[in-house]
C-alpha positions in Angstrom: -19.0 5.9 -2.3 -18.8 6.3 1.3 -18.1 9.5 1.9 -18.7 13.3 1.1 -15.8 15.6 1.9 -16.4 19.2 2.4 -14.7 22.1 1.1 -13.7 22.4 5.0 -12.2 18.9 5.2 -10.5 18.9 1.4 -7.1 20.2 2.6 -6.7 17.1 5.4 -8.3 14.7 3.1 -5.5 15.7 0.2 -2.7 15.4 2.9 -4.2 11.8 4.0 -4.9 10.7 0.0 -1.0 11.8 -0.5 0.5 9.9 2.7 -0.9 7.1 1.3 0.1 7.1 -2.1 3.5 7.3 -0.9 3.1 4.5 1.6 2.0 2.5 -0.9 4.3 3.0 -3.8 7.1 2.4 -1.4 5.8 -0.9 0.0 5.7 -2.2 -3.7 8.8 -0.6 -4.2 8.2 1.6 -7.0 9.4 4.9 -7.7 7.8 7.7 -5.4 7.9 9.8 -8.4 5.6 7.4 -10.6 2.5 9.3 -11.1 -0.8 7.6 -12.1 -4.5 7.9 -12.1 -5.8 7.4 -9.1 -9.4 7.5 -7.5 -10.6 7.2 -3.9 -14.5 6.6 -4.7 -15.4 9.6 -2.6 -17.5 12.1 -3.8 -17.1 15.9 -2.7 -19.8 18.2 -1.6 -19.3 21.0 -4.6 -16.5 22.2 -7.2 -15.3 24.5 -4.3 -14.5 21.7 -2.0 -13.1 19.9 -5.1 -11.0 23.2 -6.0 -9.7 23.3 -2.6 -8.6 19.6 -2.6 -6.8 20.6 -6.0 -4.9 23.2 -4.9 -3.1 21.7 -1.7 0.3 20.9 -1.9 1.1 19.0 -4.2 -1.1 21.0 -6.2 -2.6 19.2 -9.7 -2.1 21.4 -13.1 -3.8 21.2 -16.2 -4.7 18.0 -17.5 -4.7 16.3 -14.3 -7.7 16.1 -12.8 -11.0 14.9 -14.5 -14.0 15.8 -12.3 -17.6 14.0 -13.1 -20.5 16.3 -11.6 -23.3 14.0 -10.3 -27.0 15.2 -10.8 -27.4 15.7 -7.1 -24.6 18.4 -7.7 -22.0 16.3 -6.0 -18.4 16.1 -7.7 -16.3 12.9 -8.1 -13.0 13.2 -9.2 -9.7 11.5 -10.6 -6.4 12.6 -10.0 -3.2 12.3 -11.4 -0.8 11.7 -8.6 
């Protein structure tokens, strides 16, 4: 895992991730609205940082996120976007 995302950095990271996904799908000629599970090998400092990320537009709804809490308290995130 290369970085740990803080609560303060989470909103900007969400914007960056959404833009990256859209660009990748357009390059591949896929519909922008196609949803799939995404994992960026990033960790969040804690649950508050994950909540901040998930609540940014487009917000994930029920069942569209999975988290794994590690022994050190950091949180790994998989999202459906």
